[in-house]
C-alpha positions in Angstrom: 77.4 164.9 16.2 77.4 167.8 13.7 80.2 167.9 11.2 81.6 169.9 8.2 83.2 167.7 5.7 85.5 169.5 3.1 85.5 166.7 0.2 87.5 166.5 -3.0 85.3 166.5 -6.1 86.7 165.4 -9.4 84.8 164.2 -12.3 87.8 162.1 -13.9 91.7 162.4 -14.1 91.8 164.7 -16.8 89.5 167.2 -15.0 90.1 170.0 -12.5 89.4 169.1 -9.1 88.4 171.1 -6.1 87.1 170.8 -2.2 83.4 171.0 -1.6 82.0 171.8 1.6 78.9 169.9 3.1 77.4 169.8 6.5 76.1 166.4 7.8 74.0 166.1 11.1 72.9 163.4 13.6 76.1 161.4 13.1 76.4 158.7 15.8 80.0 158.1 17.4 79.5 154.5 16.5 79.2 154.8 12.9 82.3 154.0 10.8 83.7 156.8 8.6 82.1 155.1 5.6 78.8 154.9 7.3 79.0 158.5 7.9 79.9 159.2 4.0 76.8 156.9 3.2 74.9 159.4 5.3 76.3 162.2 3.3 75.5 160.5 -0.1 71.7 159.9 1.0 71.7 163.6 1.8 73.3 164.6 -1.5 71.0 162.3 -3.6 67.6 163.3 -2.0 68.7 167.2 -2.9 69.6 166.0 -6.4 73.1 166.5 -6.2 75.6 163.9 -7.3 76.9 161.4 -4.6 80.5 161.5 -3.5 82.3 158.3 -5.2 84.5 156.4 -2.8 86.2 153.0 -3.1 85.0 150.5 -0.6 84.3 146.6 -0.4 84.5 144.3 2.4 84.2 147.1 5.2 86.0 144.9 7.5 89.6 145.8 7.2 90.5 143.2 5.2 90.2 144.0 1.4 92.2 147.0 1.3 89.9 148.9 -0.9 88.6 152.1 1.2 91.6 154.6 0.6 91.1 158.1 1.8 93.3 160.7 3.2 91.7 162.2 6.2 92.8 165.6 7.7 96.1 164.8 6.0 96.7 161.3 7.3 96.3 158.2 5.2 93.1 156.3 6.9 92.7 159.0 9.5 93.9 159.6 12.9 94.1 156.0 14.0 96.2 153.1 12.8 93.5 151.2 11.0 91.7 151.2 7.8 89.3 153.8 7.0 86.4 151.5 6.9 87.2 150.5 10.5 87.8 154.2 11.8 84.9 155.3 13.6 83.4 158.6 14.1 84.2 158.6 17.9 87.7 159.6 16.8 86.4 163.1 16.2 84.6 165.6 18.0 81.0 167.4 17.4 81.6 170.5 15.2 84.9 169.3 13.9 85.8 170.1 10.2 87.1 166.9 8.3 89.0 167.3 4.9 88.7 164.3 2.9 91.0 163.7 -0.1 92.0 160.8 -2.4 95.6 158.9 -2.3 97.9 161.3 -3.7 100.4 159.8 -5.9 101.4 160.3 -9.8 101.0 156.2 -10.1 97.4 156.6 -8.6 95.5 158.8 -11.0 92.3 159.8 -9.8 89.4 158.0 -11.5 86.4 160.0 -9.9 86.2 162.1 -6.4 88.0 160.0 -3.7 88.5 156.9 -6.1 92.0 156.3 -7.7 93.5 153.7 -10.1 95.7 151.3 -8.1 96.3 148.8 -11.0 100.0 149.8 -10.8 100.1 147.6 -7.6 98.5 144.6 -9.7 101.1 144.9 -12.4 104.0 144.6 -9.6 102.3 141.6 -8.3 102.1 140.3 -12.0 105.7 140.8 -12.3 106.8 138.2 -9.7 104.1 137.8 -7.1 103.7 134.1 -7.7 105.3 130.7 -7.3 105.9 127.5 -9.4 103.8 124.8 -8.2 102.9 121.4 -9.9 99.3 121.0 -10.8 97.3 118.1 -9.5 96.3 117.0 -6.1 97.0 119.6 -3.1 100.5 118.8 -1.5 100.4 117.5 1.9 100.8 120.4 4.3 103.6 119.0 6.1 105.5 118.0 2.9 107.7 120.9 2.9 109.2 121.9 6.5 109.4 125.5 7.1 111.3 126.7 10.1 109.2 129.0 12.5 111.2 132.0 12.1 110.7 131.9 8.4 107.2 131.1 8.7 106.5 133.9 11.3 108.5 136.3 8.8 106.3 135.1 5.9 103.2 135.6 7.9 103.9 139.2 9.0 104.5 140.3 5.4 101.4 138.3 4.0 99.4 140.8 6.2 99.9 143.4 3.7 96.4 144.1 2.1 97.7 146.6 -0.7 95.6 149.4 0.3 98.2 152.0 -0.9 98.4 153.9 2.5 102.3 153.6 2.3 102.3 155.4 -1.0 99.9 158.2 0.1 101.8 158.8 3.3 105.1 158.9 1.7 106.4 162.3 0.8 108.1 160.8 -2.4 105.1 158.4 -3.3 107.3 155.4 -2.8 105.8 151.8 -3.2 108.9 150.2 -1.5 106.9 149.1 1.5 104.3 147.3 -0.6 106.8 145.7 -2.8 109.2 144.7 0.0 106.1 143.2 1.8 105.2 141.0 -1.4 108.8 140.1 -2.0 109.5 138.9 1.5 106.5 137.0 1.8 107.6 134.6 -0.8 111.2 134.7 -0.9 111.7 133.5 2.8 109.6 130.5 1.9 110.9 127.3 0.2 107.8 127.1 -2.1 109.1 130.8 -3.4 113.0 129.7 -3.8 112.6 129.0 -7.6 111.9 132.5 -8.5 113.7 134.2 -5.7 116.3 136.3 -7.9 113.9 137.0 -10.7 111.0 137.8 -8.2 112.8 140.8 -6.7 114.4 141.9 -9.7 111.2 142.0 -11.8 109.0 143.4 -8.9 111.3 146.4 -8.4 112.0 147.0 -12.0 108.1 147.2 -12.5 107.6 149.4 -9.4 110.1 151.7 -11.2 108.5 151.5 -14.2 104.9 152.5 -12.8 106.4 155.9 -11.7 106.4 155.5 -8.1 108.9 157.8 -6.2 112.3 156.9 -4.7 112.5 155.6 -1.1 114.6 157.8 1.3 113.3 155.8 4.5 111.6 158.6 5.9 109.4 155.8 7.9 105.9 157.5 7.1 104.9 154.3 5.3 105.5 152.0 8.2 103.6 154.5 10.5 100.7 154.6 8.1 100.5 151.0 7.5 97.3 149.7 9.0 98.6 146.1 9.3 102.0 147.1 10.8 104.3 145.9 8.0 107.7 147.1 9.5 110.4 149.4 8.0 113.1 146.8 8.2 111.0 145.1 5.4 112.3 147.5 3.0 115.7 146.6 4.3 115.3 143.0 3.8 114.2 143.5 0.2 117.2 145.6 -0.6 119.7 142.8 0.8 117.5 140.2 -1.6 117.7 142.8 -4.6 121.6 143.1 -4.1 122.0 139.3 -3.7 120.1 138.8 -7.1 122.0 141.6 -8.8 125.5 140.1 -7.9 124.2 136.4 -9.0 122.7 137.6 -12.2 126.1 139.7 -12.9 128.3 136.4 -12.7 126.2 134.6 -15.1 
């Protein structure tokens, strides 16, 4: 396959950015999108040019590090992570636009790499449980109803990639935050911080400068792990419950 790539190049958050055009050839349909970018970078290095900076780690669809907007879609045309997107999803001769996540809370570090530490601070605000130190508790010591366990597992699948923010026209982080809140709030282990968790994490999300949610649903459509839109509704109910309880104290 021969492709034309239009790639966003930007030295740092304070610099002006622009699209640069590159041609790549002999691309196998079986390559992943990141492997195709590796070929481009090898080509750039051999010609004495600066390689394109892009984020990646496991390349197995687990870590959530790979974060690219491809032809206007977060992670590209398939519902998967960028590292699991294969070049057979494109045609010979295609022109492909490659950009970083677009959100004020995700400033560009360089080229296609953005700073997603805002997510880390949301987690730090309440994404934990109170647990006694010492030996690990017996796995069956705390019974969890199957429906609750399934609900928690469904939300625990969130890998924090940020596709929901990149896809949202408002740059909202509600799907990510709701996944982290619901994962713990439904479990008995998360009960001690149930109210403070949702209040603190939502407050931190707002403080980070993410946009407001208008339930357009683009976040759920782009999520590579299929976190459902109803997750946001569940978190809103948790937030209202916690707000009312805090107001009665």
